[in-house]
C-alpha positions as CSV (number, residue, x, y, z in Angstrom):
1,M,-20.0,8.7,-13.3
2,T,-20.7,7.0,-9.9
3,A,-18.1,6.1,-7.3
4,D,-18.7,2.4,-8.2
5,Q,-17.9,3.1,-11.8
6,R,-14.7,5.0,-10.9
7,R,-13.7,2.2,-8.5
8,E,-14.3,-0.4,-11.2
9,R,-12.3,1.6,-13.7
10,G,-9.4,1.9,-11.2
11,D,-9.6,-1.8,-10.5
12,L,-9.5,-2.6,-14.2
13,E,-6.5,-0.2,-14.7
14,N,-4.7,-2.1,-11.9
15,E,-5.5,-5.4,-13.5
16,V,-4.2,-4.2,-16.9
17,L,-1.0,-3.0,-15.3
18,A,-0.6,-6.3,-13.5
19,A,-1.2,-8.1,-16.8
20,L,1.5,-5.9,-18.5
21,G,3.9,-6.7,-15.7
22,T,3.2,-10.5,-16.0
23,A,3.8,-10.4,-19.8
24,G,7.3,-9.1,-19.3
25,R,7.3,-7.6,-22.8
26,P,5.2,-5.1,-24.8
27,V,1.9,-6.6,-25.7
28,T,-1.1,-5.6,-27.8
29,A,-4.5,-4.8,-26.5
30,G,-5.7,-8.2,-27.8
31,E,-3.0,-10.0,-25.8
32,V,-3.9,-7.9,-22.7
33,L,-7.5,-9.1,-23.1
34,E,-6.3,-12.7,-23.2
35,L,-4.1,-12.2,-20.2
36,L,-7.0,-10.7,-18.2
37,E,-9.1,-13.8,-18.6
38,R,-12.2,-11.8,-18.1
39,D,-15.3,-11.3,-20.2
40,L,-14.5,-7.8,-21.4
41,A,-14.9,-6.0,-24.7
42,Y,-11.8,-5.3,-26.8
43,T,-12.8,-1.6,-26.8
44,T,-12.9,-1.6,-23.0
45,V,-9.3,-2.8,-22.9
46,M,-8.3,-0.3,-25.6
47,T,-9.9,2.6,-23.7
48,T,-8.2,1.5,-20.5
49,L,-4.8,1.3,-22.2
50,T,-5.3,4.7,-23.8
51,R,-6.2,6.2,-20.4
52,L,-3.2,4.6,-18.8
53,H,-1.0,5.9,-21.7
54,D,-2.5,9.4,-21.2
55,K,-1.6,9.2,-17.5
56,G,2.0,8.1,-18.3
57,A,1.5,4.8,-16.6
58,V,2.2,2.8,-19.8
59,T,4.3,3.2,-22.8
60,R,3.4,2.2,-26.3
61,E,5.2,1.5,-29.6
62,R,3.8,0.9,-33.0
63,V,3.8,-2.8,-34.1
64,G,2.3,-3.0,-37.6
65,R,-1.1,-1.5,-37.4
66,A,-1.5,-1.8,-33.7
67,Y,0.3,-0.6,-30.6
68,A,2.2,-2.8,-28.1
69,Y,2.0,-1.6,-24.5
70,A,4.3,-2.0,-21.5
71,A,4.2,-0.7,-18.0
72,A,6.1,2.6,-17.6
73,D,9.1,2.9,-15.3
74,S,7.5,3.6,-11.9
75,A,10.1,6.3,-11.0
76,A,9.3,8.2,-14.2
77,V,5.6,8.0,-13.4
78,T,6.2,9.3,-9.9
79,A,8.4,12.1,-11.2
80,R,5.7,13.2,-13.7
81,R,3.1,13.2,-10.9
82,M,5.4,15.3,-8.8
83,R,5.9,17.8,-11.6
84,R,2.1,18.0,-12.2
85,V,1.6,18.8,-8.6
86,L,4.3,21.4,-8.7
87,E,2.9,23.0,-11.8
88,G,-0.6,23.0,-10.3
89,G,0.4,25.1,-7.3
90,D,0.0,28.9,-7.2
91,D,3.5,29.6,-6.0
92,R,6.3,27.2,-7.0
93,T,8.6,28.5,-4.3
94,V,6.0,27.7,-1.6
95,V,5.3,24.2,-3.0
96,L,9.0,23.4,-3.2
97,A,9.6,24.8,0.3
98,R,6.8,22.6,1.7
99,F,8.2,19.6,-0.2
100,L,11.6,20.2,1.4
101,D,9.9,20.4,4.8
102,E,8.5,16.9,4.3
103,L,11.9,15.3,3.4
104,E,13.6,13.0,5.7
105,P,16.9,14.5,6.9
106,A,18.9,11.8,5.1
107,D,17.2,12.8,1.8
108,V,18.7,16.4,1.9
109,P,22.3,15.5,1.0
110,L,21.0,13.2,-1.7
111,L,18.9,16.0,-3.2
112,Q,21.8,18.4,-2.9
113,R,24.0,15.9,-4.8
114,L,21.4,15.4,-7.5
115,L,20.9,19.1,-7.9
116,A,24.7,19.6,-8.3
117,E,24.9,16.8,-10.9
118,A,22.0,18.4,-12.8
119,E,23.7,21.8,-12.7
120,Q,26.9,20.3,-13.9
121,A,25.2,18.4,-16.7
122,Q,23.6,21.7,-17.9
123,Q,26.9,23.4,-17.8
124,D,28.6,20.6,-19.7
125,G,25.8,20.5,-22.3
126,G,25.9,24.3,-22.8
127,Q,29.6,24.4,-23.8
């Protein structure tokens, strides 16, 4: 695959995400194709939606024999990306330590609060 093909696919993915955002509700691949107002094959749109779903950028739900797609929550997408980066490192401790080094000072108390809440939720769920 050439750099131009990758760029075109990335551009199409962005256009599909924008169309999903414009729709404001879950839509089928056929509806996405109509929203794009481009001369594309249905299979191209389906492939793009499948790739976006595999990346966690869109959600899908069964509607009859088809799927309806919607843009995923951007915070959830970012969290999944962060987790993949963490899991891809050789040493989780080092990766987390570097992440902490990159935080703004104001983020540290927020992270501490979130960790305490997560710990409390685990304790409450375990009893």
